[in-house]
N, C-alpha and C positions, 0 to 999 in steps of 0.2 A: 503493499500501499504508499503512494506516496506521503512523504512526511506531513505535506502543506495540508494534503487531504486530511490526515487523520487530524492536524491543530485542528482547521475547519470543525472538524464532527464535535472536537471537545469545547469550542467556542461555543458551538449552537446548543449540546448539552448545558453547560453552566448558563448561558443566558434565559435557557428554559425553564433552569431551576431559579435562578434571579426572579423568572416572571412569575412563577409560579409562588414563591413566596411572598411577589409584593402583592399579587393577586388575593392570597390568605389574606394579607396585614390588610388590605381594603373590604374585604367580608367582613372579617373583625370587627372594625370600626363600624361599618354601617348597621350590623349587628347591634354592637353596645348602642350606637344612637337608634334604633327602633325602639330597643327596648327600657330604655328610657323614656321614649315619648309614649309606652304603650302604658308605662309606671305612672308620668303624668298625667296624664288623662285618664286613668283609670279604665284603660278597656279589656275588654275581654276575647277568649276565641271567636266566641258566636258574633261578637261587633264585627271581627274582622273579619272572619269565614262564613257567616251565616251559621244557619241549623244542624247542616252536616257536621261542625267542628264539635258541637255537645256529644256526640256519641264516642262510647270507649272504645280505647283502642288497647290491641292486645300489644303485651311488650312496654318495652320501654324504647322512645324515642332518644335514640343517641345524637348530639351535636357534635360537629365535626371539628377536630382540635384545634387549635390557633397552635402558631409557633411562638415558643416563648425563647429560646437561644438561637443566635445563628452568628456565621462565622463573616459576614460580608463579603464570602464568596460562591453564594448560592445553596450552602449546607445551612438545615436547621434541623430543630429537635424541639418537641410539644414537653418536654420535661418528663415523658411516662418511658418507663421500661426502661430497657438497659441503654445506656449511654451509647453514642454513635462515636465511632472510632476518632472521626475528626475532634473531636469535644475531647474525648480521654486522651489524646497525644497532647492536645494544646493543654490540660492539666497539669498532664506528666511534665509536660516542658516549665513549670511554675504559673503559668496563668491563671487567674480568677474565675471561677463561675460565673459571676457576675458581668465580668467583661465581655460576653456574650450574648447578657439580655437584649430581647430582640427590641429595637429602639431607643429610645433615650430613656435612662432611671426613671426620670419624671413619668413615662409611656406605663412600664413595670406596672402591675397592680401589690398594691400592698398586700401584704400576707394576714391585717386586721381585716379591711375592707371586705377581699375574697370571703372570709369567714363567715363575717358577716353580711353577704349578699347569698352566699350559700344557706344559711341560717334562716333567713329570711323566706327565700324560696321555698326551705320545705317545712316551712311553721304549718303543724298541725293543729286542728281545733281540739279541745280539749273532751274525750269522750263524756260522756252523761254517766254519771255514778247512780249505780241501781242500789236502792237499799233491799235488804233480806227481809220479805214483812211475813208476819205470822198471823195464820188464819184465824180468826177468832169464831168460836165452836159457841 
């Protein structure tokens, strides 16, 4: 294979990875903005999608993972599962994990804010207490 052709293929692969990482960051921003608007206006699924949204669905709906770490060269990791080789190698070379946070440190979600958001999203209403009643004879 011609070395110039191989370089072109490598460059294309790198650009595609960068484009996908950029697209995912844009999607994450749009989703965050939509969620904030839904929360602000108190909208429900039925408001957005009509009567069909009220039907129960089987199983859990998974949300796509958003990249949390990147090296700026098209590699990214969502922070779940085994660390990728590029990140493990960088950490072994003395770099810090915080150096690879996706975007600026101000854009990274604070752990406390993330936990509070998750807690409010999964807040359940308390179950009714039933008192044991004795039959009066």
